[in-house]
C-alpha positions in Angstrom: 12.9 8.2 27.2 16.6 8.9 26.6 17.2 9.7 23.2 20.9 9.6 22.9 22.1 5.8 23.4 25.5 5.9 21.8 27.6 2.8 21.9 30.1 3.6 24.5 32.6 1.5 23.1 32.4 3.7 20.1 32.7 7.2 21.7 36.3 8.0 20.7 36.2 6.2 17.6 38.5 8.2 14.7 37.9 8.1 10.9 41.7 7.0 10.6 40.7 3.9 12.5 38.0 2.9 10.4 40.1 0.6 8.0 41.9 -1.1 10.6 38.7 -2.1 12.2 37.7 -4.1 9.1 35.2 -1.5 7.6 34.3 -2.5 4.0 36.5 -0.7 1.9 33.7 0.2 -0.7 31.6 1.5 2.0 34.6 3.6 3.4 35.6 4.9 0.0 31.8 6.1 -0.4 31.8 7.3 3.1 35.1 9.6 2.8 33.3 11.0 -0.4 30.0 11.7 1.6 31.9 13.6 4.5 32.3 16.6 2.5 28.8 17.2 2.1 27.5 16.5 5.7 27.3 19.9 6.9 24.9 20.8 4.5 22.9 17.7 4.1 19.1 18.4 4.7 18.3 14.5 3.9 20.5 12.0 5.5 22.1 9.0 4.7 21.5 5.0 4.9 24.3 2.6 5.4 22.7 -0.5 4.0 25.0 -3.3 4.8 25.2 -6.3 7.1 27.1 -4.7 10.8 30.1 -6.7 10.1 31.0 -4.4 7.3 31.3 -1.6 9.7 28.3 0.3 9.5 28.2 0.7 13.4 31.7 2.4 13.4 30.7 4.5 10.2 27.5 5.8 11.8 29.2 6.5 15.1 32.1 8.6 13.2 29.3 10.4 11.5 27.1 11.2 14.6 30.7 12.6 16.1 31.3 14.8 13.1 27.6 16.1 13.3 27.6 16.4 16.8 30.6 19.0 16.7 29.1 20.8 13.9 25.5 21.2 16.2 27.8 21.9 19.3 29.5 24.7 17.3 26.2 26.2 16.2 24.9 26.2 19.5 28.0 27.9 20.7 27.8 30.5 18.1 24.1 31.2 19.2 25.0 31.4 22.8 28.0 33.9 22.0 25.4 36.1 19.7 23.1 36.2 22.7 20.2 34.1 20.9 17.8 32.0 22.8 19.4 29.2 23.5 16.7 27.3 25.3 14.3 27.7 22.0 17.1 27.3 19.4 19.2 24.8 20.9 20.0 21.9 18.0 20.5 18.6 19.4 20.9 15.1 17.8 19.4 11.7 18.8 21.1 8.4 18.8 19.1 5.3 19.1 19.9 1.8 18.4 17.0 -0.1 16.7 16.2 -1.9 19.9 15.3 1.3 21.3 13.7 2.9 18.2 11.1 0.3 18.6 10.0 1.7 22.0 10.5 5.5 21.0 8.2 4.8 17.8 5.5 3.4 20.5 5.9 6.6 22.9 4.2 9.7 21.2 6.2 12.3 23.1 9.4 10.5 22.2 8.2 10.2 18.2 7.4 13.8 18.4 10.6 14.7 19.7 12.3 12.6 17.2 10.6 15.0 14.8 12.2 18.0 15.8 15.7 17.0 16.7 18.4 18.6 14.7 19.8 15.2 13.4 18.6 11.7 14.0 20.7 8.5 14.0 19.4 5.1 14.0 21.6 2.3 14.3 20.8 -1.1 13.2 17.4 -0.3 12.1 16.7 -3.5 11.3 16.9 -4.6 15.0 13.6 -2.5 15.3 11.9 -5.4 13.8 13.6 -8.2 15.7 10.1 -9.4 16.7 7.8 -11.5 14.8 5.9 -9.2 12.5 2.4 -8.7 14.1 3.4 -9.5 17.4 2.0 -7.3 20.3 5.3 -5.2 20.3 5.7 -5.1 16.6 6.2 -1.6 14.9 4.3 -0.7 11.5 7.3 0.0 9.5 4.8 2.7 7.9 5.5 4.4 11.7 9.1 5.0 10.5 8.6 6.0 7.1 6.0 8.7 8.7 8.8 9.9 10.7 11.3 10.4 7.6 8.7 12.0 5.7 8.1 14.3 8.5 11.8 15.1 9.0 12.3 15.7 5.4 9.8 18.1 5.4 11.5 20.2 7.8 15.0 19.7 6.3 15.9 17.9 9.2 18.7 14.9 8.2 18.2 11.3 9.3 21.2 8.8 9.5 20.7 5.4 9.8 22.3 1.6 9.2 20.7 -1.3 8.4 21.2 -4.9 7.0 18.9 -4.6 4.2 18.2 -8.2 3.9 16.6 -7.9 7.5 14.5 -5.3 6.9 10.8 -5.7 6.7 9.4 -5.8 3.2 9.4 -2.4 1.1 11.0 -0.6 4.0 14.4 -0.6 1.9 12.9 0.8 -1.1 11.1 3.3 1.3 14.4 4.4 2.9 16.0 4.5 -0.6 13.4 7.0 -1.9 14.1 9.4 0.9 17.7 9.4 1.6 21.0 8.8 0.1 22.5 5.4 0.2 26.2 4.1 0.8 26.4 0.0 0.5 28.8 -2.7 0.6 29.0 -5.0 -2.4 26.5 -7.6 -1.9 27.8 -11.2 -2.2 25.5 -12.3 -5.2 27.4 -9.2 -7.0 31.0 -9.9 -6.2 33.1 -11.4 -9.3 
C-alpha cells in the first residue's frame, strides 16, 4: 500500500499563501506559533476544524516543512557514511479515506508505527461509513497507533473536523497531541 498520498494541487503551497487562500486567521496565528517548535516535536499536532477553515492547506505546509527536515537528516546520514538503508527517515501522508485501508492492513499499520512522521488529512473521513458496517474501523485502532508512535517518540500530525469524529475520539486525540483549533460557531461573539 502506498503510504504517501499528498494532494497534488497543494504540493507547492507556501506558508505566505495561506491567508490569501482563506485559512482561518486564528488557526493561522496558532500555526505560525507552532512552526518554531516543529523540528523538536516528538508528539505531533492535531488541527481540529472543518476543512473550509484551511486544515488541508495547513497540514500540507507542515508536511513540506517536516519533509525538508527529514530529507536534510537523511543527506547528513548519507554524507557521514551512515547506514542509510537501515536509518532512512521517511514520512507518510494519508487522507482519511486511505487511512481506513492502512489501518485494516497489518503490514501498512506496522509501517505507520515506524515512520519518522505521519500525516493524516481529514481524519474524520476514516469513519465516513456507518459505524459497525463491514468496512468500518474501530477508533481504538487509531488510538493504539498513536500510542505506539508516542512511545517511540515519533510525531503524528492530523487534521479533522471534530464534529464528524466518532464519539470519544476527539478526547483521545487531545490527550495525546497538541491541538490547534478554529473558533467554533457557538463560541463567536
